[in-house]
Structure formats: structure tokens, C-alpha cells
C-alpha positions in Angstrom: 0.0 0.0 0.0 1.4 3.4 -1.0 1.4 6.2 1.4 -0.1 9.7 0.8 2.3 12.2 -0.7 2.4 16.0 -0.5 2.8 18.0 -3.8 4.8 21.2 -4.2 2.8 24.5 -4.7 3.4 25.0 -8.4 3.7 28.6 -9.6 3.4 29.8 -6.0 6.9 28.4 -5.5 8.3 31.3 -7.5 7.1 33.8 -4.9 8.6 34.9 -1.6 7.7 31.7 0.2 8.8 29.4 -2.6 11.9 28.0 -0.9 10.1 27.5 2.4 7.3 25.8 0.6 9.5 23.3 -1.1 11.4 22.6 2.1 8.1 22.0 3.9 7.0 19.6 1.2 10.2 17.6 1.5 9.9 17.3 5.3 6.2 16.4 5.2 6.9 13.6 2.8 9.7 12.4 5.0 7.3 12.4 8.0 4.7 10.5 6.0 7.3 7.8 5.0 6.8 8.5 1.3 10.6 8.2 0.7 11.0 5.0 2.7 8.3 3.0 0.9 9.3 4.2 -2.6 6.2 6.4 -3.3 8.7 9.2 -3.9 12.4 8.9 -4.7 14.7 11.4 -3.0 18.0 12.0 -4.8 16.9 11.1 -8.3 15.9 14.5 -9.9 14.8 14.9 -13.5 17.6 14.8 -16.0 16.0 17.4 -18.2 17.7 20.2 -16.2 21.1 18.7 -17.1 20.3 18.6 -20.8 20.0 22.4 -21.2 21.0 24.2 -18.1 19.5 27.7 -17.5 23.0 29.2 -18.0 23.2 27.9 -21.6 19.7 29.2 -22.3 20.7 32.7 -21.0 23.9 32.6 -23.1 22.0 31.6 -26.3 19.4 34.4 -25.7 22.3 36.9 -25.2 23.9 35.8 -28.5 20.6 36.2 -30.3 20.1 39.7 -28.8 23.6 40.6 -30.0 22.8 39.6 -33.5 25.3 36.7 -33.4 22.7 34.0 -34.5 21.8 33.9 -38.2 19.5 30.9 -38.1 17.6 29.5 -35.1 16.0 26.1 -35.2 13.5 25.2 -32.5 12.5 21.6 -32.4 9.7 20.3 -30.1 9.9 23.3 -27.8 7.9 26.5 -27.1 10.3 29.0 -25.6 8.1 32.0 -26.1 5.6 30.5 -23.7 7.8 28.3 -21.5 10.6 30.8 -20.7 10.0 33.5 -18.1 9.2 37.0 -19.4 12.5 38.2 -17.9 14.4 36.1 -20.4 13.1 38.5 -23.1 13.2 35.7 -25.7 10.7 37.4 -28.0 12.9 40.5 -28.5 16.0 38.2 -29.0 14.1 36.1 -31.5 13.3 39.3 -33.5 17.1 39.9 -34.0 17.5 36.5 -35.7 17.4 36.6 -39.5 15.7 33.2 -39.9 13.8 31.2 -37.4 12.6 27.7 -38.1 10.3 25.7 -35.9 9.7 21.9 -36.0 6.5 21.2 -34.2 3.4 18.9 -34.3 1.0 21.7 -33.2 0.7 25.5 -33.2 2.2 27.5 -30.4 3.4 31.0 -29.6 6.8 30.2 -31.1 5.4 28.8 -34.3 3.2 31.8 -34.8 6.3 34.1 -34.8 8.6 31.8 -36.8 9.6 32.4 -40.4 9.3 28.8 -41.4 7.2 26.1 -39.7 8.0 22.4 -40.5 5.2 20.1 -39.5 6.4 17.0 -37.6 4.7 13.9 -36.3 3.4 13.7 -32.7 5.0 11.6 -30.0 2.3 9.0 -30.7 3.6 8.7 -34.3 7.3 8.7 -33.5 10.3 6.7 -32.3 12.3 8.1 -29.4 13.6 7.6 -25.9 13.1 9.5 -22.7 14.9 9.6 -19.3 12.6 11.0 -16.6 15.3 10.4 -13.9 18.6 8.6 -13.3 18.3 4.9 -13.7 15.3 4.9 -16.1 15.4 5.1 -19.9 12.1 4.7 -21.7 12.0 3.5 -25.3 9.2 5.4 -27.1 7.6 3.6 -30.1 4.9 4.8 -32.5 1.5 3.4 -31.8 -0.1 4.7 -35.1 0.9 5.6 -38.6 1.4 9.3 -39.3 -2.0 10.9 -40.1 -0.8 13.6 -42.4 2.4 12.3 -43.9 4.6 14.3 -41.7 8.1 13.2 -40.7 9.6 12.5 -37.3 11.5 15.5 -35.8 14.7 13.5 -35.7 14.4 12.7 -39.4 13.9 16.4 -40.2 16.9 17.4 -38.2 19.1 14.7 -39.8 17.8 15.9 -43.2 18.7 19.5 -42.4 22.2 18.4 -41.1 22.8 16.5 -44.3 21.9 19.5 -46.5 24.2 21.7 -44.4 27.0 19.0 -44.7 27.2 18.5 -41.0 25.4 15.1 -40.8 28.5 13.6 -39.2 28.0 15.8 -36.1 24.3 14.6 -35.8 24.1 11.1 -37.1 27.4 9.7 -38.4 26.2 6.3 -39.4 22.4 6.2 -39.6 20.4 8.0 -42.3 17.1 7.9 -40.4 16.2 8.7 -36.8 14.9 5.2 -36.2 18.3 3.8 -37.4 20.2 6.2 -35.1 18.0 5.2 -32.2 18.5 1.5 -32.8 22.2 2.0 -33.0 22.3 3.9 -29.7 20.4 1.1 -28.0 22.7 -1.6 -29.3 26.0 0.2 -29.0 28.9 -2.3 -29.2 26.6 -5.1 -30.4 26.3 -6.6 -33.9 24.1 -8.9 -35.9 21.8 -11.2 -34.1 22.9 -10.1 -30.6 22.0 -6.4 -31.5 18.6 -7.5 -32.8 17.8 -9.5 -29.7 18.9 -6.7 -27.4 16.7 -4.1 -29.1 13.7 -6.5 -29.2 14.1 -7.1 -25.4 14.2 -3.3 -24.7 11.3 -2.9 -27.1 9.3 -5.6 -25.2 10.0 -4.1 -21.8 9.5 -0.5 -22.9 13.0 0.5 -21.9 15.6 0.0 -19.1 14.5 0.4 -15.5 17.3 0.5 -13.0 17.3 1.3 -9.4 17.6 5.1 -8.6 20.6 6.2 -6.6 20.0 6.1 -2.9 20.5 9.3 -1.0 19.7 9.9 2.6 17.6 12.9 3.5 19.8 15.1 5.7 17.7 17.7 7.5 19.9 20.7 8.5 18.9 23.2 11.1 18.9 26.0 8.6 16.2 24.2 6.6 13.9 24.1 9.6 14.6 27.8 10.3 13.8 28.6 6.7 10.4 27.0 7.1 9.8 28.7 10.4 10.7 32.1 9.0 8.5 31.6 5.9 5.4 30.1 7.6 5.8 31.2 11.2 3.7 34.3 10.6 0.4 34.7 8.8 0.6 36.2 5.3 -0.1 39.9 5.1 -3.2 40.1 3.0 -5.3 43.2 2.5 -8.4 43.0 4.6 -11.7 42.8 2.8 -10.2 41.7 -0.5 -10.5 38.4 -2.3 -7.2 37.1 -3.6 -6.6 35.1 -6.8 -4.4 32.1 -6.4 -3.3 30.6 -9.8 -2.0 27.0 -9.8 -0.7 24.5 -12.3 -2.9 21.5 -12.9 -1.1 18.3 -11.9 -2.5 16.3 -14.9 -2.3 18.7 -17.8 0.5 20.9 -16.5 1.4 24.4 -17.8 0.6 23.8 -21.5 -0.2 26.8 -23.7 -2.8 24.9 -25.6 -4.5 21.5 -25.0 -2.3 18.7 -26.3 -5.3 16.6 -27.4 -9.0 16.3 -26.8 -8.6 12.8 -25.4 -6.2 14.1 -22.7 -8.9 16.5 -21.4 -11.0 13.4 -20.5 -8.4 12.5 -17.8 -9.7 13.7 -14.4 -7.4 16.2 -12.7 -5.9 14.2 -9.7 -6.5 16.9 -7.1 -10.1 17.7 -7.8 -11.5 15.2 -10.5 -12.1 18.0 -13.0 -12.6 17.0 -16.7 -13.0 18.9 -19.9 -12.3 22.3 -18.4 -11.3 24.4 -15.5 -13.2 26.0 -12.6 -12.8 28.8 -10.1 -12.6 27.1 -6.7 -14.2 29.0 -3.8 -14.5 28.3 -0.1 -18.1 27.7 1.0 -18.0 30.9 3.2 -16.9 33.0 0.2 -19.4 31.4 -2.1 -22.2 32.2 0.3 -20.9 35.8 0.7 -20.9 36.3 -3.1 -24.3 34.5 -3.5 -22.7 31.7 -5.6 -23.5 28.0 -5.7 -21.6 25.0 -7.1 -21.9 25.0 -10.9 -22.7 28.7 -11.3 -20.7 30.8 -13.7 -18.4 33.6 -12.5 -16.2 36.1 -14.3 -12.7 36.4 -12.9 -11.0 39.6 -14.0 -7.5 41.0 -13.5 -5.6 43.9 -15.1 -4.5 41.4 -17.8 -7.9 40.3 -18.9 -10.9 38.2 -17.8 -12.4 34.8 -18.2 -15.7 33.1 -17.3 -15.5 29.9 -15.3 -17.8 27.5 -13.6 -17.8 27.6 -9.8 -16.5 24.7 -7.7 -17.3 25.1 -4.0 -14.6 23.4 -1.9 -13.4 23.8 1.7 -9.8 23.0 0.6 -9.1 26.7 -0.3 -8.8 29.7 2.0 -12.0 31.5 2.8 -10.7 34.7 1.1 -9.1 33.1 -2.0 -10.3 32.1 -5.5 -8.1 29.3 -6.8 -7.9 29.1 -10.6 -5.8 26.6 -12.7 -3.7 28.0 -15.4 -2.5 26.6 -18.7 -4.3 25.5 -21.8 -6.5 22.7 -20.5 -9.2 23.3 -23.1 -10.4 26.0 -25.5 -13.9 24.6 -25.7 -16.7 26.7 -24.5 -18.3 23.7 -23.0 -16.9 23.5 -19.5 -18.0 20.5 -17.6 -17.4 19.9 -13.9 -18.4 16.8 -11.9 -21.2 17.3 -9.4 -20.5 16.5 -5.8 
């Protein structure tokens, strides 16, 4: 039986109490035994941060801003949406002579690119993925491409071949699938290589044990939490506060990644096919609202209409609203309690 786990606060973590909030989450999960029974793994962070460190992104943006980048190729990413506004990527992108995006759907970045090359979706592509140390998943297509697009890897290999730098990208293989098979059978040949790849294909990848790391609670961590949460937040009296949060299921996507994904219930509140403004029962009574009503939430940046979800899991003076492109459909459905 798995133990309950505590989730970090999402976008709120970037605020003044971000560090204290994350430290509190780690200690609460330790107290619940979530690390001991394997519900959570401490010491096995995502490897994505090691692929492109923030330092390299800042350096690239600086080179773009200085006019040192003639051609920018963006594959499978949406930096105009994902990077913080302080990175000023949009202004840097405007200084690049030619911007090419390789994507399977429209995004803020594709809309500002000079050339958009359509690519297959992950469901139509080969690939591999490492969510953490010790685990490498082998991604395989589950359907034929619907529109005759090519895999992002094949597009990049083709561009590299035309630029006469294919040796730097894929020295031996002419297709991305071939390069993938070669990387999974490095040092193996003939029948042995075929058997090795088939076994990885059957299992879905390689699944090793994560590195063990003991949680060492230092006094300054406890002090950090006490300083952050030892006093009540200073909120203006008589004012309702808007608390945006990232949905656990769909995440911070600019646009919905597929209609079928919107059918998946949000793990924290069972929402499907849309988003809702979550209000405490006391605040809902004060505003004359009931579960399922429609309310308009407005800020200086704009407004949106959302169904009301009355829950006692939010503060009595707070309106919690999920952010991200969960759906653009006007039909917003919410499960009745």
C-alpha cells in the first residue's frame, strides 16, 4: 500500500515563500514515510535540467540579442511560452534573421517563426526519454502518421545532411529510427544487437534502481520553514485574492495537447474537460454563488468566465484558478459533488 504524498505548490513556488514551501513539502513527505516505501524517490531528480542548463539558455538568448545568431532552429519546444518573461526571448528572436520551428502543433513560437516544418506527434514517432537517473524509456509509434509528416529526428538529420554536418548529428544512420536502434545496441552486432533491441522494445525501456540518497535535515532548513510560515501572510483586509496554480495532470501547457487528454480527471479535484474557479463555502455564500454557477474572474491582464466549484480546501478569502491550456472549448464540464 502506497502512502499519501504532498505535492509542491506549483507557480506559487516562484514567490517569496517558494523555498520555504518546497522545504516544507520535502519534510512532510519524509514524515509520511513517502521516501522510505518508494512512493517518492529522493536524490533522483529529473535529468531534463542537465540537458540544457539555464545558464546555456541565457547565453543563447544573449547571443541572439547581440545579432550573433543567423539561423535559429527550435524543435519540439515553445520557448516564447515556457521561458519567463524576464528572459526577453521574443525580443531576442526578432534579432535572428531566420527562425525555423519543427512542431506537431501551433504555439506562440510557431506563430512568430519564419518557417514552420510540421512534424509527427509523439504517438507517431520513435524516441527515448529519461525522466530520472536509472530509467530510460523506449518510445515507439502506436499509429501511422495521419498527415504524412516526418519525425522531428528525421527532419533534423535531413537539415544536417543539407548543411553538410550530418557527421555531427548522425554519423552512421540516415534515419532517426536507425540512429535510435544504433544507440540502444552500441557495441553489439548482428543477431545479438537485434535480440537486445527487441528485449528493450518488449519491456518498454531500461529500468534500473535510482541512486540512494539519505535525507539530511539541516537546522537552517527548519529555520527557513519557520521564517516563511511562522507568521500569517499579510493580505489586504476585505479583499478576495486570486491564487493561480498549475494542474497536476495537464501541466502548464499553452494549448490543449489533445482532446482525449482532457478526459483524464485532474488528480487533485477530479475536473474533466475544463477548469473551474474554486471557492470556499463561506466566500461562495458571501458572493451568492453555488456549485456549478458561472463567474467572471478579471484582472488587469484580462478576464475569463469559469464554472464555480465550492470546496473547503481553499482559504475563505481566496479564489483558486488553474492556469494553462487545458481546453479552449466553451463547454466547461465539472463533476457534481
